C-alpha positions as CSV (number, residue, x, y, z in Angstrom):
1,M,102.9,152.3,142.6
2,T,103.5,151.6,146.3
3,G,101.7,149.6,148.2
4,G,99.4,152.2,150.3
5,T,98.2,153.3,146.7
6,R,97.6,150.3,145.5
7,N,95.7,149.5,148.1
8,R,93.8,152.4,147.6
9,L,93.2,151.4,144.5
10,R,91.9,147.7,145.7
11,Q,89.6,149.6,148.0
12,R,87.8,151.1,144.9
13,L,88.2,148.4,142.2
14,V,86.7,145.6,144.4
15,P,83.5,147.1,144.8
16,A,83.3,148.5,141.3
17,V,83.5,145.4,139.8
18,A,80.9,143.6,142.1
19,A,79.0,146.7,141.2
20,V,79.6,146.2,137.1
21,V,78.7,142.2,137.9
22,T,75.3,143.4,139.6
23,V,74.4,145.4,136.8
24,A,75.0,142.7,134.5
25,A,73.5,139.7,136.6
26,G,70.1,142.6,137.0
27,L,70.4,142.8,133.0
28,S,71.0,139.0,132.5
29,V,67.3,138.5,135.2
30,R,65.2,140.9,133.2
31,S,66.2,138.7,130.3
32,V,66.2,135.2,131.2
33,L,63.8,135.3,134.8
34,G,60.2,136.3,134.1
35,G,57.4,137.6,136.2
36,D,57.6,138.3,140.2
37,L,60.8,136.5,140.1
38,A,62.5,138.5,137.9
39,K,61.3,141.5,139.2
40,Y,61.8,141.1,142.5
41,A,65.2,139.8,141.7
42,G,65.8,143.1,140.4
43,D,65.0,144.8,143.5
44,A,67.2,143.5,145.5
45,L,69.9,143.7,142.9
46,Y,69.1,147.4,142.7
47,A,70.1,147.6,146.4
48,L,73.3,145.9,146.0
49,L,74.6,148.0,143.5
50,I,73.7,150.8,146.0
51,F,75.3,148.9,148.5
52,W,78.8,148.1,146.3
53,L,78.5,152.4,144.8
54,V,78.7,153.6,148.4
55,L,81.7,151.7,148.8
56,V,83.7,153.2,145.8
57,V,82.6,156.7,146.7
58,A,83.6,155.7,150.3
59,P,85.8,152.4,150.6
60,H,86.2,153.0,154.6
61,T,82.9,152.6,155.5
62,R,81.7,149.9,157.5
63,A,79.3,147.4,155.6
64,W,76.9,147.6,158.0
65,V,77.0,151.2,157.3
66,A,76.4,150.8,153.5
67,A,73.9,148.4,153.6
68,V,72.0,150.5,156.2
69,V,72.5,153.7,153.5
70,A,71.7,151.2,150.7
71,F,68.8,150.3,152.3
72,A,67.4,153.8,152.9
73,A,68.5,154.8,149.2
74,S,66.3,152.5,147.9
75,V,63.6,152.6,150.3
76,A,63.3,156.7,149.4
77,V,63.4,156.4,145.8
78,E,60.5,153.5,146.2
79,L,59.0,156.4,148.5
80,F,59.4,158.8,146.0
81,Q,57.4,157.0,143.1
82,L,54.2,158.3,145.2
83,T,55.4,162.2,143.9
84,G,54.4,163.5,140.7
85,V,58.0,164.7,140.3
86,R,59.1,161.1,139.6
87,A,56.5,160.9,136.5
88,E,57.4,164.3,135.2
89,L,61.0,163.3,135.4
90,G,60.5,159.9,133.7
91,A,58.3,161.3,131.1
92,H,61.7,162.9,129.8
93,S,64.2,160.1,130.5
94,T,64.8,157.1,130.3
95,L,67.6,157.2,132.4
96,A,65.2,158.9,135.0
97,R,62.5,155.7,134.3
98,L,65.5,153.0,134.7
99,V,66.7,154.4,138.2
100,L,63.7,156.0,139.9
101,G,61.3,153.2,138.8
102,T,57.9,153.9,137.5
103,T,55.4,152.7,140.3
104,F,55.3,152.8,144.2
105,N,55.0,149.2,145.2
106,A,55.0,148.1,148.8
107,P,56.1,144.5,148.4
108,D,59.7,145.8,147.2
109,L,60.9,146.9,150.2
110,P,61.5,143.8,152.0
111,F,63.5,143.0,148.5
112,Y,65.4,146.2,149.0
113,A,66.4,144.9,152.7
114,V,67.5,141.1,151.5
115,G,69.9,142.8,148.4
116,A,71.4,144.8,151.6
117,A,72.1,142.3,153.4
118,L,73.1,140.4,151.0
119,G,75.5,143.0,150.6
120,W,76.9,143.0,153.9
121,A,77.4,139.2,153.8
122,L,79.3,138.7,150.6
123,H,81.6,141.7,151.7
124,R,81.9,139.7,155.1
125,A,82.8,136.3,152.8
126,T,85.2,138.2,150.6
127,R,87.1,141.0,152.4
128,S,90.6,139.2,153.1
129,R,91.5,139.0,156.7
130,R,95.5,139.8,158.0
131,P,96.7,136.9,159.0
132,A,97.5,136.6,162.9
133,P,100.8,137.8,164.2
134,Q,103.3,134.8,164.5
135,P,104.4,134.4,167.8
136,R,108.3,134.8,168.1
């Protein structure tokens, strides 16, 4: 495997693993915590998952753009809950209920921003930095 191929694989693998860890965290939060803490942590993790998926699909996306897309997609899904379409889809599919949610809740919106910002911060903190060129 060439260095370029390895680098391209790594660019997708890291956010893919982060997405799996995020799903595991979301499932754990629901089983360990209760009430509003679990609900709003789940909202933040939902946006964080979307952040990682954006980077899996488009690995060269800047972190801030992925965060904006994650937040916008999360808000769009929340607003979609105001339509009857979501209820119809959810009535026929458990997966649709899980992905699209069940009811609109305005307090969810700031937690989507928290999750998207967390993705940006984690990406910035963990991305590999190229060493500065050494003087000759």
